[in-house]
N, C-alpha and C positions, 0 to 999 in steps of 0.2 A: 440429561447430560451430566456425566460423571464429574467429579472432582478434578480428576486428571487434567478432563480435556479443559476445564474452567481453568485452571493453573496454567497449560500451556498457552491458553488463548490470553492471559491477561498479562502473562509474562511475555509473550510476542507484542503485545499493544504497548507497554510499557517502555520494552527497547526499541520500537519503531517510534514513539513518541521522543524519547531522548535523542535518537539518531537524526529525527527530522529538524531539529534545531540545527544541526549542522549541516544537511540537506539546506534547510532553506540559507543561510549565508551563505554558503560559496554557489548556490545558485543567481543569488542575487550578485555577487562578486565576479563568478568566473563565466556561470551559464549553467541551465539545466541539464541540455545533453551533455556535457562534458562531466557534470558531477553526477551525471546517472551512470556514466561507462565507470567512473571512478569506483563508486560502489558496487556496481555488478562484476569487474575486475578484483577487488579485494575480496567480496562474496565469494566467489569462483575460485580464488587460492586458499581461503578458509574452510570450503565445505570438502575440496580434495584433500586436503590434508588430513582433515577429520575421517574422510571415509578412508583413507589408507589405513588409519590404524583403528577406528572403532565398527568399521560397516563389513559385515559378510555379504560379499558380492552377490548380486541376484540378476542372470540375464533376462532382458526384457526384448521383447520382438523389435524390429526396426520401426515398425509401424509406433508402437507405443513410446517408443525413443523420439520419433518426429511429432508427437503429440506434445510432449514434455518441452522438447525445442521451440515449437508452437508456441507454447502456452508461456514459455520466456520471453519469445521474440515481441508478442502482444502485451504482455501485462510487465514484466520486469523490465522490457525495453521501451517500445512505444507508450505503455499506459502510463509508467514512471515519469516520461517527460512531461507529458500533461499534468502529472500530480506535482512534480518539482515546479513547473511555470507556477501553477496555483496558488504552491507554497508562498512565492515570489510576491505574487499580485496581492493573496489575501492572509498570507501566515498560514502557518501547519494546525493551529487550533481549529479555525474557521474551514479550511478545506476538510480535514477529517470529519467536521462535523455534517457537512454535505453527504461525506460516504454512509448517512443515516438511509440514503435510499437503497445500499446494497443488500439489506437482509430481503427486501421486496424481491429485489432482482433473485435472489438466490434459493430463498423459499418458493419462488414458480420453479426456478430451473431444477432445484431437487423434487418438486412434485412431478415435472415434465420426465425429468430424465433418472431419476432415483428411485422413484416409488415412495417419495418421505412426505410425512403427512404437510397439508398447508392450511391454515384458516382464513378465509376469506373475508372475513371481517377485519383483518388486520390493516386492510389496503384504505381505514379509513386514515392511519398514519400518513398518508401520503400529504393529506391537506397540512398536517403541520409541517414536514418538512418544507412543502412548497414556501409557507408562511416565513420558515428559517431563512430559506433563499432570500425569499425579498427583505428580509432584516437586513442582510449582510449587503444586500445592494441598495438598501436606502442609505446605510451606515456611510459607504462609500462616494453615494451622490452628496451626501451631508459636506464630506471632507473634499472632494474632489471637483464638486459641480458635474458629476456625470454619473452614470448608472454602469458600476463596475460588472458586465453580464459577462464579460471575457473569464473573468477569474472564476466564476462560478459553471462557466461551462467548461473550460479546463478540467476542471475538477471533477465534473460529470463524466466528461470521456476519460478520464484516470479510471474512473470508479468502474465504468463501464467494461473496460478492458481489463481491469482486474479483476473484476466478476467472470467474466470469460475466461480468463487464463485459471482459475480457480475451477471452474467447471471441469475445463480439459485435464487438468490436473487429478481432480477428484476421480476421473471417468479411470484413468490410468492404475490410479491408487485401487480401486474396485476390481480392476483384471488382474492385479499383481498384489494379493494380499501381502505377500513376504517382502516386499519391494522396500527399501528405505527411503523415506522422504529425505534424507539427507543426502543420498545419490541422486533422488529425484531433482534437488535442487542444482546440481552440477549441470545437468542438461537444460536447464531452464535455466542459467547464467550463461551457460553458451549459445541459447539463442539469444537473450538480451544482448551480449557481446557483437554476434552476429550480425545485427542490427546495425548497430554504430558503424562498423566495419564498412557495410554496404552505405550507410550515409557519406562516410568518409571519401569512398569511391565515386558515387552516384548523385549527390545531393551537393555537399560543400566540404572542403577539407576540414576537419574539426581541429587539427593540431595537437592530438590526444598526449601523446609522449613531450612536447616541447612544451606545452602550458603545464605538465607537471614537473619538470626541470624548472620551471622559471619560479616556483612556489617555495617559501620559505619550509623550513625543516620545521617549526610551530604549524604552518597549514596545512604539512604533509601530515604531521599527528595526529590532528584533528580530523582531517580526511579519513584517515586509517579509522580511528577510533567511530567517528558517526557511521562508518561502515560496518564495522563490525557489530555496533548496536543495531543500527537500523536494517540492515540487510540479512546480514550472518544469523544472528542470534535470533532475530525477530521472524526470520523465513523457517529458519530450523524448528522454533517452537511454533509456528502457523502450520506448518505444513503436517508437524505430528501432530496436532489438533484436528487438523482437516482432514487426516486420515481415518478417522475415529468418530467425528461428530455428525450430527445435521446440520446442514448447512445454513438454513437461513437460523438455527440459534446462534450457530457458531458466529454470523457476521454481526447478530445482535450483540455481542459480546464487544463489539467495536465501540459502543457509546463510552466505555474506558478509555479507549485511544484519544477520543476526544476530550474527555477529562483532563486525562494526563498530557496533551501535546498544547491545551490553553493554560493550564496549571504552569507547566514548563516556558510557555511563553510569556505569560506575566512577568515570573520571576528573571527570565533574561532580559526584558525589558524594563524592568523594574519600576512596574506600574499597576495599579489596580486594571479590572476587567471594566471595560466600556459599559455603556447601560444596553448598546447595541449589541454588544457580546451575550449580555445576560438575558436580553429579550431572546435572540436567539438560540440561545441553551435552553432558556425554559419550555420554548416551541419544539425543540428537538427531543427534551424530555419526552413532553406529551407525546410527539410522534411516536417515542421509543415505548413509553406505557402502553398503546394501542398494539405497538408491532410483538410486545413480548409476555403482554398480562391478558 
């Protein structure tokens, strides 16, 4: 993997880790669905503004547009609802650690769909990721006297839908090598926002605009800042890396997102990492060792 791809992936993970602190707070105080709608809307505005000034438009087929729309609907819409709900239950550091399963899924998909190499011996990493999940559940059991499988399952659901979105998006890039990832993000954000519109009409009223009007100016500023960092910049960097990188190797760099998020979470909470978090992190690192080396 070349240095430019590594830089883009690291930048994406750092921005998302910062944004996840805002996402977690407002998912807990307002709700994960509303927060997800807000970040998708801010990102759509930013991507559209960027594309108007800096992107040479390349036409793609209606089918490829539909694929990007579907990618956003599933990953940025439905998948991120699960992700933000997991942020509320587990915190961003623990949630992103569960995303350690994603390289296995994407390596398999890269092998099946894009003829990318896959080392079957790396499936030993599954054992350490399962241990990691067990430690998270044990920590919650010690604190609350029940196994918090809900948060882990939410994170896994979000991770799987995110992986599906990545695979769909990569297929469009391979067919349209001159197509800008920044313009692709516009279509993905439209797909995500379409989900929330459908939920408002067919699931329950989400009161998207009314909730926004009740927020203080400070809260609005923080939500915009978190959305710019965690969605606009993060997706912008990530999709530019995705266009060029080996899927399994790219998702393997997600280990840095876990480190960044855990570090920012401890700083925000003004406390040292718990022994359970350290144990899960060691297990996670061992799993990543098998996965990457």
